[in-house]
N, C-alpha and C positions, 0 to 999 in steps of 0.2 A: 711551472708547466712540465708535465710528466713526459719523458722521453720514451717512445715506443720503438723498439728495435725492429727493423724490417726483417722479414723472413728471407730465406734464401731465394724463394720464387720471386718475391717482389723486388729483390735486388737484380735478378737476372731479367726480369720483365722490364725494369726500369732502364738497364743498360740497353736491352734490345731496342726499346723505343727511341732511344738516344741515337743509336747506330741508324735506325731507319730514318730519323730525322736529318742526320747528317748525310745520308745517302740522297734523300730528296733535295737538300739543299745544294749538294755538290752537281746535281743535275738539273738545276733551274734552267739554265740556258744551253743551248746547242751550240758549240764553236766549231766552225768550219776550219779545218787544217789548211796551212799553206799548200801542202801537197794536193789537196782536193781542189783548191783555186787554180792550181797550176794545170790540173788534168781536166778541168771542166769543158774547156772548148774543143777537147779531143774525144769526147765521148760520143759514140754512134748514137743516133735518135732511137734506134730500135733495141739498144742493150737494156734499157730498164724493163721493157716487157719480157724480153728474154730472161733476164733474172727473175723476175716476177714468176713466170711459168716454171723455171728451173727449181726454184724453191718450193713452189706449190706441189709440184710432182714429187720432189723428194720427201716433203712432209708426208703426203698422201701415202707414198709407198712405205715409209717408216710405220705409219699407223696400220696399214693394211697387211703388211708382210714382214716388215723389218724389225719389229720390237723383239721377237723371238731370236734373231740373228744377233742383234745387239746384246742381248741378255746372256749370250755365249761368251761373251768378252769378259765377264766377271762372274763371280760366284753368287747368284742371287739367293740361293737358299742359306748360305753363310751369313750374308747380310741381314736376312730376316731373322735368323736366330740370335745375331748379335744385337740387333734392334730391340728384340723381345727381352733380352737380358738387361739391357740399358734401361728399358722402360720399368721392368721389375724393380731394379735398384733405385731408380728415380722415385717410384711409388712407394718403396719401403722406407727409405732414409729422407727423401726430400732435400738432400743436401745440394749445395750449388754445384759441387764437383759432378755429381751424377747428372744434374741438369745440362751441364756444359759439355758432358760427354759426346753428346750428338754433334755438337758444333765441331769439335776436335776431329771426329771421324769423318764427317762430311768434307771438311776442309782438306783432309788427306786425299780423299777420292777425287775431289775437284782439282788437286795439284797435279796427280798423276795424269789426268785427262788433258790438262793444259801442256804438259810434256808431250804427249802424243800428238795433240793437235799442233804444237809448234814444229815438230819434225815433219808432219803431213803437209801442213800449209807452206812452209818455206821450201821443202823439197819439191813439190809441184810448182811452185812460183819460179824456181830456178830453171825448170823445164819449160816454163811458159805455159802452164796449165792452169786456166783460171776458172771458166765455168763448169768444165768437168769435174772440178773439186767440190762443187756445191753438194752433191749427194753425200760425199764423205764428211765434209763439214756439218751438214744437217745431222748426220748420224752421230757425230762427235757431240753436237749439243744435246741430243736426246739421251744419248749415253750418260752425259754428265747429270742430266736432270733426273734420269732413272735411278742413278746410284745414290744422289742426293736424297731423293724420295725414300729409296730403300734403307739408306742410313737412318732415317728417322722413323721407320717402320710403316710408310704410307704406300698404298697401291698407286698405281699410275695408268691402268688398262680401261678402266671404265670411261664412258663418254665425258662425265663431269671432270674427271681426273685429267683427260687429254686436254680439255678446255683450259683447265688450271695451268697445265704446263704451257700452253700456247700463249696464255695471259702473262705469265711470268717473262716470257721472251719478249712479248710486245711492249710490256711496262719497263722491262730493263733496258730497252733501246729508245725510250720516251724521254721526253724533257718537260719542264715547267708545268703548266696547269694539266696538260694531257697526262703526265706522269703522276700528278697527285690524284687525278680522277680514277686512273687505272688501279692505283695503289688502294684507293678506298673501295673499289670494286672487288679486288682481290680479297680485302680484309672482310668484306660482307659475306663472301663465299666461305672464308675461314671460319666466320662465326655462324653461319646459317646452314652450311653444308648443301647449299644449292645456288644455282644461278637463276636470274629472271627467266620466266617462262619462254620468252622469245630468242633465248641464246641457242645458237645452232653451231654445231662443230664445224661443218663446212664453211660457214661465213667467219668463224674465228681463224680457221686455217689459212684461208685467203688473205684475211687482214694481216695476220702475223708474217706470212711469206713476204708480202708486199712490204712490211716495216723492214724486215731484214734485208731484202734486196735493195731497199732505198739506202740503208745505211752502208751497204757493202758495194754500191755501184762503182765508185771509183777505184776501189781497191781490187775488185775482181777484173776490172778493165786493166789495171796495171799488173795484176798477177798473170795475165795472158801474154805478157812480153818477157821472153826468155831472159835470165839472169836479173834484170830489174823486178821481175815478178816476184822475187824473194821478198821485197819489201811489202807487196800486196798480200802475199801469203801470211806474212808475219801478223797482219791485222786480224786473221782468223783467232789468233790467241787473245788479242785485244778484247775483241767483242765476246769471245767465249767466256773470258774473265768476268766481264760486266754482267752477263747473264748467270753465271755461276754465283757471283756475289750477291746479287739480287734474290736468286732462288734460296740460297742458303739462309738469308735474313728472314725471308718469308715462311720457309719451313719451320725455322726455329720459333718464330712468333706463333706458327700454328701449333707447334708442339706444346708450347708452354701454355697456351690458352686450353688446348685439349687436357692437359695435365691437371690444371687447375679446375677445370670442369668435372674431370673424373673424381678427383679428390672430395670435391664439395658434394657429389652424388652420393659417395659412401659414408660421409660423414653424418 
């Protein structure tokens, strides 16, 4: 039997699929924390709807007016130039090092944003500021996603790409069969570059805002209590990290597939 050596792309693709499989397995079941169980009886009946509305307004404001403001917090042009150089290197050499360069750069950007989120979330938690933190936390989520997209050289301002970002957030906070289904739908977009004809940005925005508010219900309640709120604020980092990890995984998978298709087109 003749041994066929795998190409650099095949090795990177295989590892990416394995990492995706591990992510899906890790999030097969949702586990309620002991802290959530303790807080459950103290949550006001109106808090969920209040959080839903707050995240919905924050997301809408970011898409309507906030993207330009967020882009001023990092050098968008520099990211685009660097991404183009990495793509050229990957196209020319096809080495695994050039394919993995995108992953390293996006991880560095993500780590910086985690540090900022930690300072912001815990600081406001110490002061007992919970719900007012939502616009800042939402902006940090999209800043992280914008930078990851930029590090891979992908746009994020079209309606389809905004839906892609919202789907990443929604899937990252899902579990079990729901996560499997959402992951498959994201892969379909990566492959076809379009969503089903009945997909609407406003619907996706509302759904994702509800997903995030549901996950953060207990922690935002706790964050509104001075001093103790530092624990709730710290969970901003936990959830941002989950979103970042999933986004990096899907953008890397998207890049690898696009890279392969482009090479095949010119061969």
